[in-house]
Structures are given as structure tokens and as C-alpha cells.
C-alpha positions as CSV (number, residue, x, y, z in Angstrom):
1,X,33.4,54.1,-8.7
2,X,34.2,56.8,-6.2
3,X,31.1,58.6,-4.8
4,X,30.5,61.6,-2.7
5,X,27.7,63.8,-1.4
6,X,27.0,66.6,-3.8
7,X,27.4,69.9,-1.9
8,X,24.2,71.8,-1.0
9,X,22.2,68.5,-1.5
10,X,21.9,65.1,0.2
11,X,22.6,63.2,-3.0
12,X,25.3,60.6,-3.1
13,X,26.6,60.8,-6.7
14,X,29.3,59.1,-8.7
15,X,32.2,61.0,-10.3
16,X,31.1,59.9,-13.8
17,X,27.7,60.6,-15.4
18,X,26.3,58.9,-18.5
19,X,25.1,61.5,-21.0
20,X,22.1,60.5,-23.2
21,X,22.4,63.1,-25.9
22,X,23.3,60.6,-28.7
23,X,20.8,57.7,-28.1
24,X,18.0,58.9,-30.4
25,X,18.9,56.5,-33.2
26,X,19.9,53.6,-30.9
27,X,17.9,50.4,-30.5
28,X,16.3,49.5,-27.2
29,X,18.9,46.7,-26.9
30,X,21.7,49.2,-27.4
31,X,20.3,51.6,-24.8
32,X,19.8,48.8,-22.3
33,X,23.4,47.6,-22.9
34,X,24.7,51.1,-22.2
35,X,22.6,51.4,-19.1
36,X,23.7,48.0,-17.8
37,X,27.4,48.9,-18.4
38,X,26.9,52.2,-16.5
39,X,25.2,50.5,-13.5
40,X,27.8,47.7,-13.4
41,X,30.5,50.4,-13.2
42,X,28.8,52.2,-10.4
43,X,27.3,55.0,-12.6
44,X,23.7,55.6,-11.6
45,X,23.6,59.3,-12.8
46,X,22.0,59.9,-16.3
47,X,22.0,63.3,-18.0
48,X,19.3,64.4,-20.4
49,X,17.9,67.6,-22.0
50,X,14.5,68.4,-23.6
51,X,16.2,69.1,-26.9
52,X,18.3,65.9,-27.2
53,X,17.2,63.9,-30.3
54,X,15.5,64.9,-33.5
55,X,12.4,66.2,-31.7
56,X,11.4,67.6,-28.3
57,X,12.1,65.0,-25.5
58,X,13.0,62.2,-28.0
59,X,16.1,60.9,-26.1
60,X,14.2,61.1,-22.8
61,X,11.4,59.0,-24.3
62,X,13.8,56.5,-25.9
63,X,15.5,56.1,-22.5
64,X,12.3,55.4,-20.7
65,X,10.8,53.1,-23.4
66,X,14.0,51.0,-23.6
67,X,14.4,50.5,-19.9
68,X,10.9,50.3,-18.5
69,X,12.2,51.0,-15.0
70,X,10.3,49.8,-12.0
71,X,9.6,52.3,-9.3
72,X,12.3,50.6,-7.1
73,X,14.9,50.9,-9.9
74,X,13.9,54.5,-10.6
75,X,14.7,55.4,-7.0
76,X,18.1,53.8,-7.4
77,X,19.2,56.2,-10.2
78,X,19.6,60.0,-10.6
79,X,17.9,61.6,-13.5
80,X,18.9,65.0,-14.6
81,X,17.5,67.1,-17.5
82,X,17.8,70.6,-18.9
83,X,15.6,73.2,-20.5
84,X,15.8,76.7,-22.0
85,X,17.0,76.2,-25.6
86,X,14.3,76.6,-28.2
87,X,14.8,73.9,-30.9
88,X,15.9,75.3,-34.3
89,X,14.8,78.9,-33.5
90,X,18.0,80.5,-32.4
91,X,16.9,81.8,-29.1
92,X,16.6,80.8,-25.4
93,X,13.6,81.0,-23.1
94,X,13.8,80.8,-19.3
95,X,10.4,82.2,-18.7
96,X,8.1,80.7,-16.1
97,X,5.7,79.2,-18.7
98,X,8.4,77.6,-20.7
99,X,10.2,76.1,-17.8
100,X,6.9,74.6,-16.4
101,X,5.9,73.3,-19.8
102,X,9.2,71.6,-20.5
103,X,9.4,70.0,-17.1
104,X,6.0,68.5,-17.6
105,X,7.1,67.2,-21.0
106,X,10.3,65.7,-19.5
107,X,8.3,64.0,-16.8
108,X,5.9,62.5,-19.3
109,X,8.7,61.4,-21.6
110,X,10.9,59.9,-18.9
111,X,7.9,58.1,-17.3
112,X,8.6,59.4,-13.9
113,X,7.0,61.5,-11.2
114,X,10.1,63.5,-10.3
115,X,13.3,64.8,-11.7
116,X,16.3,64.7,-9.4
117,X,18.1,67.7,-11.0
118,X,16.8,70.4,-13.4
119,X,19.4,72.6,-15.0
120,X,18.9,75.8,-17.0
121,X,20.6,74.8,-20.2
122,X,21.9,78.1,-21.5
123,X,21.8,81.7,-20.1
124,X,18.9,83.6,-21.4
125,X,19.8,87.3,-22.0
126,X,16.2,88.2,-21.3
127,X,15.8,86.1,-18.1
128,X,13.7,87.5,-15.3
129,X,15.1,86.0,-12.1
130,X,11.7,86.3,-10.4
131,X,10.1,84.1,-13.1
132,X,12.8,81.4,-12.6
133,X,12.3,81.6,-8.9
134,X,8.5,81.2,-9.2
135,X,9.0,78.2,-11.5
136,X,11.5,76.6,-9.1
137,X,9.3,77.2,-6.1
138,X,6.3,75.6,-7.8
139,X,8.3,72.6,-9.1
140,X,9.9,72.0,-5.8
141,X,6.7,72.4,-3.8
142,X,4.9,70.0,-6.1
143,X,7.6,67.4,-5.8
144,X,8.3,67.5,-9.6
145,X,11.9,68.6,-9.2
146,X,14.1,67.9,-6.1
147,X,17.3,69.9,-7.0
148,X,18.3,72.7,-9.3
149,X,21.3,74.0,-11.2
150,X,22.5,75.7,-14.3
151,X,24.6,74.9,-17.4
152,X,27.1,77.1,-19.2
153,X,26.5,80.0,-16.8
154,X,29.1,82.6,-15.7
155,X,29.5,83.7,-12.1
156,X,27.6,86.9,-12.6
157,X,24.7,85.2,-14.3
158,X,24.5,82.8,-11.4
159,X,24.5,85.8,-9.0
160,X,21.7,87.4,-10.9
161,X,19.6,84.3,-10.6
162,X,20.4,84.1,-6.9
163,X,18.8,87.5,-6.3
164,X,15.4,85.8,-6.5
165,X,15.9,82.0,-6.5
166,X,15.7,80.5,-3.0
167,X,16.8,76.9,-3.9
168,X,20.5,76.2,-4.0
169,X,22.0,76.2,-7.5
170,X,24.0,73.0,-6.9
171,X,25.3,72.3,-10.4
172,X,27.0,74.2,-13.3
173,X,27.6,72.1,-16.3
174,X,30.5,73.4,-18.3
175,X,32.6,72.3,-21.3
176,X,36.0,71.0,-20.1
177,X,38.7,68.8,-21.6
178,X,42.5,68.7,-21.5
179,X,42.7,70.7,-24.7
180,X,39.8,73.0,-24.1
181,X,40.2,74.1,-20.5
182,X,40.2,77.9,-20.2
183,X,38.3,77.6,-16.9
184,X,41.5,76.0,-15.5
185,X,44.3,77.4,-17.7
186,X,43.6,81.1,-17.4
187,X,44.1,81.0,-13.6
188,X,47.6,79.5,-14.1
189,X,48.6,82.3,-16.5
190,X,46.8,85.1,-14.7
191,X,47.9,88.6,-15.3
192,X,50.4,87.7,-18.0
193,X,49.5,90.3,-20.6
194,X,51.4,88.7,-23.5
195,X,49.9,85.3,-23.1
196,X,46.5,84.5,-24.7
197,X,46.0,81.8,-21.9
198,X,45.5,84.6,-19.4
199,X,42.5,86.1,-21.2
200,X,39.3,85.7,-19.1
201,X,36.5,84.3,-21.3
202,X,34.4,82.6,-18.7
203,X,32.9,85.6,-16.9
204,X,35.7,85.7,-14.3
205,X,37.0,82.6,-12.7
206,X,33.9,80.4,-13.0
207,X,35.7,77.3,-11.7
208,X,37.0,79.0,-8.6
209,X,33.6,80.7,-8.1
210,X,31.8,77.4,-8.2
211,X,34.3,75.9,-5.8
212,X,33.9,78.8,-3.4
213,X,30.1,78.6,-3.6
214,X,29.8,74.8,-3.3
215,X,28.5,74.4,-6.9
216,X,29.5,71.1,-8.5
217,X,31.0,71.5,-12.0
218,X,30.0,68.8,-14.5
219,X,32.5,68.6,-17.3
220,X,30.9,68.0,-20.7
221,X,32.8,66.9,-23.9
222,X,35.8,65.7,-21.9
223,X,37.4,64.2,-25.0
224,X,36.6,67.0,-27.5
225,X,39.5,68.9,-28.9
226,X,37.6,72.1,-29.0
227,X,33.9,72.7,-29.6
228,X,32.4,69.6,-31.4
229,X,35.4,69.3,-33.7
230,X,36.4,65.8,-32.9
231,X,38.4,64.1,-30.1
232,X,42.0,64.7,-29.3
233,X,42.5,61.0,-28.5
234,X,44.5,59.4,-31.3
235,X,44.5,62.7,-33.2
236,X,48.0,63.4,-34.7
237,X,47.5,67.1,-34.1
238,X,47.9,66.3,-30.4
239,X,50.8,63.8,-30.7
240,X,52.7,65.0,-27.6
241,X,49.6,64.8,-25.4
242,X,48.6,61.4,-26.7
243,X,52.1,60.1,-26.0
244,X,51.8,61.1,-22.3
245,X,48.3,59.7,-22.1
246,X,49.4,56.3,-23.5
247,X,52.4,56.1,-21.2
248,X,50.3,56.8,-18.1
249,X,47.5,54.5,-19.2
250,X,50.1,51.7,-19.5
251,X,51.6,52.6,-16.2
252,X,48.3,52.5,-14.4
253,X,46.9,49.6,-16.4
254,X,43.8,51.4,-17.5
255,X,42.3,52.7,-20.8
256,X,43.5,56.0,-22.2
257,X,40.0,57.4,-21.8
258,X,40.3,56.8,-18.0
259,X,43.5,58.8,-17.8
260,X,41.7,61.7,-19.6
261,X,38.7,61.5,-17.2
262,X,41.2,61.2,-14.2
263,X,42.8,64.5,-15.1
264,X,39.4,66.1,-14.5
265,X,38.4,64.2,-11.4
266,X,41.9,64.8,-9.9
267,X,41.1,68.5,-9.5
268,X,40.1,69.3,-5.8
269,X,36.9,71.0,-7.0
270,X,35.5,67.4,-7.1
271,X,34.1,67.8,-10.6
272,X,32.0,65.2,-12.4
273,X,32.7,63.9,-15.9
274,X,29.7,63.7,-18.3
275,X,30.4,60.9,-20.8
276,X,28.4,61.2,-24.0
277,X,29.6,57.9,-25.4
278,X,27.1,55.3,-26.5
279,X,29.7,52.5,-26.5
280,X,29.3,50.3,-23.4
281,X,33.0,49.3,-23.4
282,X,34.2,52.9,-23.4
283,X,31.9,53.9,-20.6
284,X,33.0,50.8,-18.6
285,X,36.6,51.6,-19.3
286,X,36.3,55.1,-17.7
287,X,34.0,53.9,-14.9
288,X,36.3,51.1,-13.9
289,X,39.6,52.9,-14.6
290,X,39.5,56.3,-13.0
291,X,42.7,56.7,-11.0
292,X,44.2,59.3,-8.6
293,X,46.9,61.1,-10.7
294,X,49.9,62.6,-8.9
295,X,50.3,66.4,-9.0
296,X,53.4,65.9,-11.3
297,X,51.3,63.7,-13.7
298,X,48.4,66.2,-13.7
299,X,50.7,69.1,-14.7
300,X,52.6,66.9,-17.2
301,X,49.3,66.3,-19.1
302,X,48.4,70.0,-18.9
303,X,51.7,71.0,-20.4
304,X,51.5,68.3,-23.1
305,X,48.2,69.8,-24.1
306,X,50.1,72.9,-25.0
307,X,49.2,75.0,-22.0
308,X,51.9,77.1,-20.3
309,X,53.0,76.8,-16.7
310,X,55.0,80.0,-16.1
């Protein structure tokens, strides 16, 4: 597994992250099997959120209870969690009190003294940057959180936070797949008035903004066709794309999932791929099979996903 130092931090991280959103109903044995597959493939980065599961912090607690990590092993992995979404209430809260409460809950659930990365899960329209800054200052000073970032934020929303927040915002977790990639596709069709692909829906070039500001993009739902409506892999609605994926997988001798992840990691922004799979073999296939696609292959996949290259 290829690693690199995350910009604005001293953290050596893998290109693939194991997402823990779907482990709530898994047995301890299944969680350990997934963890072992990740570690064997060089994946030591695990993504959580306070809302994952059927109750607050459930997946975080399941992860900790199943693994019972020693202090030595805890220091070998990177734990990331997120806060800001209020379960079942239809609103967000990035106030000082909520951030502090949720971090303490995550620390207790994960059975750890510190979180490597804390992300603001969704942009709160009522956010007060000074409150976020105060929370980040107190969390960093106390050693509870080492690094910070955001999720699903636009460039201007990040700029607003940066008016008060002193710590680097090192991460922006964004939805990205071959078939759902406006953050990539709109730039290729920029200023083409008749093409829907040119419409800016991400706040204005969020991928280029992150790249210019040394913010690592973490791509979530890399196999989803759109927004939680199923995978495009093996889906007859995406037959031309699957044909190209299958051919490249055979050519490189890797799994089809690895080709899909490789399309993301090939981008020079050095993005990370968040895999939400709970199947050890699938995680292992991506971790072991990520390849360096050629420029021609990258664009062929892009076109096969029904995006235009003018």
C-alpha cells in the first residue's frame, strides 16, 4: 500500500481508508476479520462518526469492544471521527458545547485518550467560527485531538472557518466516484453553457481549492452510482463503463474494485479512498490491487462513465 505524508501534518497515511459506518450489526469476529484484512493490506487508517450505528457512538464502541487494542497497537493506527449531525432531528450543530460533548463521547466509545483527526461532518448554516476555533483550541491543547478537518464543505465555507480557526484544516471528505464526480467533471467542461456537466454545484472548484490549499480530499462512496442508490459495478445501466473496468482489471491482474479506486488515486491531488465495505476480501482486493493508471486509461474510464471530454 502506497503511503505519503498528509499535507499540513506529520502523519504518514495510506491511500485507502477503512470506513466503519456499517459495522453496527457485525459480530466481534467479523469486525476483527475486517480489521486484520486492513492491516495486512497496509491500511491503518479507520474512519468513524458519532452518528454511525443505531445510536450515538455505536460503531465506535463496537470497534473498540471487538478489537481491545493495546496502547502499542493504538499508536500504530490512525483513528478519525466526525461530529455535527444531530441524529434523527434534521439539523446540524457545530457549537462549542456540542463539539466538546461529542468528542468526549467518541473518546469514551473508542477507548482511547486521543483522536488523530476530527472532522466537522456537515456544514452548519448557523456556525460561529469563533466557537469552532475555541473548541479546536481546547481539544488540541488538552491532547484529545491531534489534527482537524471538515467533511462535505465548500471552499467558501472552509474560508469562513479559517477566519477564526488557527489549526490547519487538513482534510475535506467529499463524495466521489466515477459516475458521481462533479468535483472533477465540471472543470473539464468549464464555461460550456449548453452542457450540464459545466454547472458548478460544489461551491466553486472545491477539488482545485483543496489542492491549492494542501487539503487532502477523502473520497467517500467510491462505488456508488449516485447518492446511496447502489453501486455501478456490475450494474447493466453502466454497461460501457463496466466493460472498460473489466478489461483493465484483467490487463493489470487486479480486482475490478481496485481499478475503480485507482481512478481516484491516480489524480495528482493525492486523494484517499474511503472504503465502506465490511467484506474483508473486497477491502483486501483494493488494498493489494491499486495500480497507477495511464493518462489514456484514466480518461477512457471517465468517458465510459458518460462524462464529456470536449
